[in-house]
N, C-alpha and C positions, 0 to 999 in steps of 0.2 A: 669065693662064691660068685657065680655069674648071675646077674640080674637080668631077666628077660623083660622087655617092654610089655606093659599090659595092653592087650588087644581086645577091644570090645567088638564082638561079632557084628553087631548092628551098625557100627561105625562104617565099616567097609561097604556094606550094602547101601547105606545112606549116601556115601561118597559116590558110588557108582550110579545111584539114582540121580544125584545132582548133575553128574557129567552127562548122563543120558538126556536129562531135561534140557540142559543148555544146548546140547547138540541138536535136539529136536526143534528147539526154538529157532536156532540159527538156520536150520534147513527150511523151516516155515517162512522165515523172513526172506530167505533167498527166493522162494517161489513168489512171494509178493513183489520182490524187486523185478522178477521176470515179467510179471503181469503189467506193472506200470512201465517197465522198460520198453515193452512192446508198444504201449500207447505213446510213449515219448518218441519212438521211432516213427510211428504213424503220423504224429503231429509234425515232425521234421519233414517228412515226405510231402505232406499236404501244404505246408508252409512254403516249401521250395517251389511247388507247382502253382501256388496261388499267393505269391508274396505280397502284392499290393492289396489284395482283398483282405488278407489277414491283418495287414497294417491298419486298414480302414475299420475292420471289426474291433480290433484291440482298443481303439480310441473310445469305444462305447462302454468300456469297463472303468471303474473308479479305482485309480491307483492307491488313493488314500485308504480305502476299505481293505485292499489287499495288503498294504503295509501294516495296518493295525492288526490284521489277523496273523501276519508273520511275527510281529512282536509278541502277540499272545501265545503262540505256539512255542516260540523260543523260550519265553519265560516259563511255560509249563514243562519244558524239557529240563530246565534248571531245578524246578521244584520237585519233580519226580526223582531226579538224580540225588538231590539232597535228602529226600525221604529215605533212600536206601542207606546213605551214609549215617543218618540219624539212628536208624534202626540197628545198624551194626554197632553203634556206640551205646546201645541200650536205651536210647531216648524214644521210647515207644509213643508217648503222647505227641511229641514234636513230629515224629514220623507220620503219624495219622493226620496231624494238622497240615503237613505238606502235601500229603495225598489228597486231602480235601481241597486244598488250594488248587491243585492240578485239575480236579474235577470242576471247580468253579471256572477256571480258565477254559476248559473244554466246552463248558456251557456257553461262555462268552463268545467263543469262536463260532459255535453253531448258531447262536442268535444273530451274530454279525452276518453269517452266510445266509441265514433265512431272509433277513431284510434285503440283502443284496439280490438274491434270487427273486424275491417278491417285487422288487423294483423292476427287474427285467420282465417279469410276467405282466406287470401293469403297463409296460411300454410295448407289449406285444412281441417280445423277443424270447421265444421258447420253442423247443422242437415241435415242428408241425404247424406252427402258427402262420396265418396268412401273411402277416407282415414280414416274417422271416423268410418264408418261401418266395416272396417277391424280390428278395435280395439276390445278388450274384452268387454263384455256386461256392466260391471261396468263403464268403461270409456265412453261408449256411453250414459249411464244413467246420468253420471256426467255432461257431456257437454249439454245434453238435458235439465237438470234442470238449468244449468248455463245460457243458452240462454233464456229460458222461464222466469226465475225469475229476471234476470238482465234486460231483455227486458221489462217485465211488470213494473219493477221499473222505468226504463227510461221513459216509457209512463206516469207514475205518475209524474215524474219530469217535463215533457212537459206540462201536465195539470196544475200542480202547478205554473209553470212559466206563463201560460196563466191567471190564477187567479190573480197572483201578478201583471201582466201587467194591468189587469183591475183595480186593487187597485191603481196603480200609476196614472191612468187616473182619477179614482174616487176622489182621494185626490185633484188633480188639479181642478176638477169641483166642489168641495165642497160637494160631495155626502157623502164621508167619511171625517169626521172632528173631532176635539177634543171632542165634546160632543156626537159623534156617531161613535164609533170605532169598533162596533161589527163585521162589515164586514171584516175589516182588521184583527181583532182577529181571525175570522174564517179562513181566508186565511193563517194566521200564524200557526194556529193549523194544517191545512192540510200540510203545508210545514214541520212542525216538525215531522209529521207522516212519510213523505218521508225520512227524515233524520234517524228516528228511525229504519225504515225497512232496510236502508242501513247498519246501525250499526250491524244488525244481518247478513246481506248478506256478509259483508266484512270478518269476521272471518270464516264463513262457507266455503267460496270458496277460500279465499286468504291465510288464516293463518293455517288452519287445514291441515297439510301435513304429 
């Protein structure tokens, strides 16, 4: 007697949906890399043409603040990755706790960035300010790129935190569970992208002096 493997019709559909979701997420991440890649190229061009002025402007940033934010995001990447592992192992409560920890770290990053920006505004260094417009063209370009690129990155942090907040809720509701982790994996991929972008922003603005 030949025994045929049991095939559940819904399983194949779910598998195809998972593959489609992952491919869609990777395509979306690719477009994000193109966006920031263009900005990195623009930064390189302006830095080459205004090298000394970029060096002068970079000295006005606090390397310690940038380093702390880098450590925060690297830690958050670890916690979100561990949350996926924990959920796959069936440890739902621990997975939720790790997602919550990631959200706390995201908030810490944003608060740190807020105080850094606030300090720059108090010093009169912001786009269109009289103090900044009185500086050489290279300094104006540097801080223009600084506010646009770090501001856009902060927006991505906020969006990523929103996604992870939904994941926290979805794990509690059983929508995301040990046998269906693709949504949490997609959220984790987006968060890793946010971290990777910062890994490039940090040396460009805080270390190259």
